[in-house]
C-alpha positions as CSV (number, residue, x, y, z in Angstrom):
1,M,282.6,31.1,128.8
2,L,280.4,28.0,129.6
3,H,280.2,29.1,133.2
4,T,279.1,32.6,132.3
5,G,276.6,31.1,130.0
6,K,274.9,29.1,132.9
7,I,274.9,32.2,135.1
8,I,272.8,34.0,132.6
9,L,270.5,31.2,131.9
10,A,270.0,30.8,135.6
11,L,269.5,34.6,136.1
12,V,267.0,35.0,133.3
13,G,265.1,31.7,134.8
14,F,265.0,33.4,138.2
15,L,263.7,36.9,136.8
16,S,261.1,35.1,134.8
17,S,259.5,33.3,137.6
18,W,259.7,36.4,140.1
19,S,258.0,38.5,137.4
20,A,255.1,36.0,137.7
21,W,255.0,36.4,141.2
22,A,255.1,40.4,141.2
23,H,251.5,40.7,140.5
24,G,250.2,38.1,142.9
25,S,249.1,34.7,141.9
26,L,246.3,33.0,140.7
27,V,245.3,31.3,143.8
28,P,241.6,31.3,144.6
29,Q,240.8,33.1,147.7
30,H,237.3,31.8,148.1
31,G,237.6,28.0,147.3
32,G,236.8,28.5,143.6
33,R,238.5,28.6,140.1
34,V,240.5,31.8,139.0
35,V,240.9,33.1,135.5
36,E,242.9,36.3,134.5
37,T,241.9,38.3,131.4
38,E,242.6,42.0,130.5
39,G,244.5,42.7,133.9
40,V,241.2,41.5,135.9
41,R,241.0,38.3,137.8
42,L,237.6,36.4,138.1
43,E,237.1,33.8,140.8
44,L,234.0,31.6,140.0
45,V,232.9,29.7,143.0
46,A,229.8,27.3,142.2
47,K,228.4,25.5,144.9
48,D,224.9,23.6,144.7
49,T,222.8,26.2,142.8
50,K,224.6,29.4,144.3
51,V,227.2,30.9,141.7
52,D,229.3,33.6,143.1
53,L,232.2,35.6,141.2
54,Y,234.7,37.6,142.9
55,V,236.5,40.4,140.7
56,T,239.9,41.7,141.7
57,D,242.7,43.4,139.7
58,H,246.0,41.8,139.0
59,D,247.4,42.6,142.3
60,D,244.4,40.9,144.0
61,K,242.9,44.3,145.1
62,P,239.1,43.9,145.0
63,I,237.2,45.9,142.1
64,T,234.0,47.2,143.3
65,V,231.2,45.7,141.3
66,T,228.2,46.7,143.1
67,R,226.8,48.5,139.9
68,A,228.2,45.8,137.6
69,S,226.3,42.5,136.3
70,A,227.5,39.3,134.7
71,K,226.3,36.2,132.6
72,V,227.8,32.8,133.4
73,V,227.0,29.8,131.0
74,I,228.0,26.5,132.7
75,L,228.4,23.5,130.9
76,A,228.2,20.3,133.3
77,G,227.6,16.9,132.8
78,G,226.5,17.4,129.2
79,K,224.0,20.1,130.5
80,K,224.0,23.9,129.9
81,L,223.2,26.0,133.1
82,E,223.0,29.8,133.1
83,A,223.2,32.2,135.9
84,A,222.5,35.8,135.8
85,L,224.8,37.6,138.5
86,Q,224.1,41.0,140.0
87,G,226.5,43.0,142.5
88,A,225.9,41.8,145.9
89,D,228.8,43.5,148.0
90,G,232.0,45.0,147.4
91,N,233.7,42.8,144.6
92,L,231.0,40.2,144.8
93,L,228.4,39.2,142.1
94,S,226.2,36.6,143.0
95,G,223.3,34.6,141.4
96,T,221.9,31.0,141.1
97,T,221.2,28.3,138.4
98,Q,218.2,26.1,138.2
99,T,219.8,22.9,139.0
100,P,223.2,22.2,141.2
101,V,226.5,22.8,139.2
102,G,228.7,19.9,140.3
103,D,232.3,19.8,140.4
104,D,233.4,19.1,136.8
105,F,232.3,21.9,134.8
106,S,233.5,24.6,132.1
107,A,232.3,28.0,132.1
108,V,232.1,31.3,129.8
109,I,231.9,34.7,131.9
110,T,230.9,37.9,130.6
111,V,230.9,41.0,133.1
112,S,229.1,44.3,132.2
113,G,229.1,47.5,133.9
114,L,233.0,47.9,134.7
115,A,234.9,50.3,132.7
116,K,235.1,48.0,129.8
117,P,233.2,44.4,129.2
118,I,235.2,41.4,130.3
119,S,235.0,38.0,128.9
120,A,236.8,34.9,130.0
121,R,236.7,31.1,129.8
122,L,237.2,28.4,132.5
123,P,238.0,25.2,131.1
124,A,237.0,21.9,132.7
125,Q,239.0,20.3,135.3
126,H,239.5,16.6,135.0
């Protein structure tokens, strides 16, 4: 009976990990940071003053955002930076901040103009 329990436990563990792979992974495609919310993945790429946001579904298929917009509030080094992003091309929203962002930041992202509004939070990386 103990042997059967181990097999069932191993099978449950395998199936749980397999289902996480079934809908892609949260691996950045553009060198940014990824968060998933409401079945939509947002990849935020902040370099110097440029802020890009790539939008995909949970299978990593691009979602067209040419008519969408986004607001990104970034907290970096004790400063609050804001960027208004506009649809640039395909699944890319793009904008700028007044000062460079840096590597260690947290962000709140709000996207509008899609089928439903989307909000997400990226915690700081340490």
